[in-house]
N, C-alpha and C positions, 0 to 999 in steps of 0.2 A: 164397437165394431165386433161382429161375431167372426171368429176364425173358423175356416173349414179345413180340417186336416184329413188327408187321405193317406192310408198305409197300403202299399203294395206288398202283399204277403200277409198271411194270417197265422203266424206261429207265436211262439213265446215272446219274442221281442215286440211284435206288433201289439199283443195283448198288454204287455207291461207299459208300452208307450201310451196306449189308449187309456189305461187305468190312471196313469200319472197325469196325462193331459186333462182328464175329467176332474181329477182332484184339484188341479191348478186353475181350471177354467170351466165353470159349471155351464156356460152357454155355448161352448165350442161345438161345432158339427164335426162328428168323427165317423169316418167311413173306412172300414177294413175290406180290402179286396183280396180274396184267396182263390186259388185254382182248385183246391180240394173240395169235395162234396160236403164235408162236415165242418162244424165249428172248430176252432183251434183246439188241438189235443196234445197230450204229452207223447213224445216220440219213444223214449226208451221203454216205458211200460207196454206200449203197443207191441213192440217186437219181442217182449218177454212174457209178462204176466197175462196180457190179453190173449195172445196167441196160444197160450197153454190153458186158457179157460179159467185162470185164477182171478181175473178182473173183468167186471162188466164194462161195456162200451161207455156208458154215461160217466163212469169214474175216470175215464181217460181225458175228458174235457178239462181244459185249463180253467174255465169258468162255466157255470151252468148257463143255459140259454137265457134264463130270466135275468141274469146279471147284465147282459148286453142290452136288453129292453129297459131295465131299470135305470141304466146309465146312459141311455140314448146313444148307443154305439151301434151303427148299422154294419152288419157283416154280410157281404155278398160272397157267397160260396160258389164254387163251380164257375168262376169268372176269370178269364185271362185278360191281362193288360196287354194291349197290342202296341201301344205307343205312348210316350211321354213327350209333351211339348212344353219345355221350360219357358219359352218365350211368351206363350199365351197362358201358362199355368193351367194346363189341361192334361188329364190322363184319359186315354181312349181305352175303354173296356166294355165288353158286351154290346158293341154297336153304339155306344154312347160316349160323348165327350163330357168329362166330369171336371169341373173347375176345382182348384185348390188354392189355399194360401200357404199351407205347409205340406210337404210331402216327405214321407218316410219310405225308403225302399228296404224292406226287411224280408227278402225272399230266401234267405239262407243260402245253402250251397247244395250242389248235387255231388254225391260221392263218385269218385272215378277209380277205376282199376289202375294200379300202377303196373308198369311192365315187370314181368317176372325176371329175376336175375338169370343170366345165362351161365 
């Protein structure tokens, strides 16, 4: 039986999960869904070295584009997940209902401002 794994979020945790799953199961179908336009990239260098011109955009990627193709890991960028239906094991994203056997939610967190002390 082929496992279909879907990851909501396409950051470092999702890439690590996809790499390990591929290592453990050569036949698994792996889909990463991310809201950003690019393939998964390193966050700290983006805010420092890339912004100051010390690093090229390609060097920010966690894995080169070829790695995803070579490992049969589908990355859907610029795609928002609008609903998860655990009862039917479907994720709704980009106007499509996508079936899964295993689901990883790796969306990270959004920083928030703390109230200033008075």
